[in-house]
Residue, then its C-alpha position, 0 to 999 in steps of 0.5 A: m917094111i917100114n914106111r918112111n917119108t924120106q922127103y919129110i925127114k930131109e926137110f926136118g934135117a934142113h930145118l935143124k941145120t938152119l936153126r943151128k946156124q942161126r944160133n952160130l953153132t957148129q955140128e960139133q958144138l950141138a953134138y956136145d951140148c946134146d951128148i950125142p956123136i957129131s956124126q949123128i947130127g950130120r946124118i940128121e941134117r942130111g936126112e939120112v936117119n929118122t931121129t927119135i923123140s928123145t933126140l928131139y928133146l935133146l936138140s930142143k934143149a941145146l938150141e934153147i927152143p920149145t920142142y915143137e919149134l923143131l917141127k915147124f917147117 
């Protein structure tokens, strides 16, 4: 059984959504910049998936922030 902290995953998703909106990006634009499906952005923002380190890297590059900023929430 995988132990997941669902509240933490939801909080990360909310933080990502805030960062995206601060940059006036749509989910579609962010997905395009990351070369990942738009549905994946939605699942991450809703806290439905525990995203990977690789995706964190792509998100940070698309948002033009250091990767650690994604985890400051």
